[in-house]
C-alpha positions in Angstrom: -203.0 44.1 -56.7 -204.3 40.8 -55.3 -203.3 38.8 -58.4 -199.8 37.5 -59.1 -197.6 39.8 -61.2 -197.7 37.3 -64.1 -201.2 38.6 -64.9 -199.9 42.1 -65.6 -200.9 45.5 -64.1 -204.5 46.0 -65.3 -206.1 48.7 -63.0 -209.4 46.7 -63.1 -207.8 43.8 -61.2 -208.8 43.8 -57.5 -206.5 46.2 -55.6 -205.4 45.8 -52.0 -206.6 49.4 -51.4 -210.2 48.2 -52.1 -210.2 44.5 -51.0 -208.5 42.0 -48.8 -208.6 38.2 -48.8 -208.7 37.1 -45.1 -208.9 34.0 -43.1 -212.4 33.6 -41.6 -213.1 32.6 -38.1 -215.2 29.6 -39.3 -214.3 26.4 -41.0 -215.1 27.9 -44.4 -211.6 29.1 -45.0 -211.0 32.4 -46.6 -213.2 35.3 -47.5 -213.0 38.7 -49.3 -213.7 41.9 -47.5 -214.4 45.2 -49.3 -213.0 48.5 -47.9 -215.4 50.6 -49.9 -219.0 50.7 -51.3 -219.7 50.1 -55.0 -222.5 51.8 -57.0 -225.1 49.7 -58.7 -223.7 48.6 -62.1 -220.2 49.6 -61.3 -217.4 47.1 -62.3 -216.1 45.7 -59.1 -213.0 43.9 -60.5 -211.7 42.0 -63.5 -211.2 38.3 -62.9 -208.1 36.4 -64.0 -206.8 32.8 -64.0 -206.2 29.9 -66.3 -209.1 28.6 -68.4 -209.9 24.9 -67.6 -212.3 22.4 -69.1 -213.9 21.2 -65.9 -215.7 22.6 -63.0 -213.5 23.1 -59.9 -213.7 24.9 -56.7 -213.1 28.6 -57.5 -214.2 28.4 -61.1 -216.7 30.5 -63.1 -218.2 29.1 -66.3 -217.4 31.4 -69.2 -218.5 29.1 -72.1 -219.5 25.6 -73.0 -217.0 23.4 -71.2 -214.8 26.4 -70.3 -214.3 27.7 -66.8 -212.1 30.5 -65.4 -210.1 29.1 -62.5 -209.5 32.0 -60.1 -208.0 31.0 -56.8 -206.8 34.5 -55.9 -209.9 36.6 -55.5 -213.4 35.7 -56.9 -213.5 32.2 -55.6 -213.9 33.4 -52.0 -217.1 34.7 -50.3 -217.6 38.4 -50.2 -218.2 40.2 -46.9 -218.5 44.0 -46.5 -216.2 45.5 -43.8 -215.3 48.8 -42.3 -211.7 49.9 -42.4 -210.5 51.1 -39.0 
């Protein structure tokens, strides 16, 4: 699992068998690579993190004045990759 243990063991959380957070070779920092393809409409992963009242880097708005602050997975760009 790519989230800290404090979030529990939900099987929908991103798993290291499906994804990796990696350093990119550009100034953009980190990115997410996927080790497998996903079908259209398939749930990719459940997001987790504290709910905050302001927009920050790595947040997703989930309601009026409410943002999920996810610095472990979804805040990074997604890039497909082949596992070798």
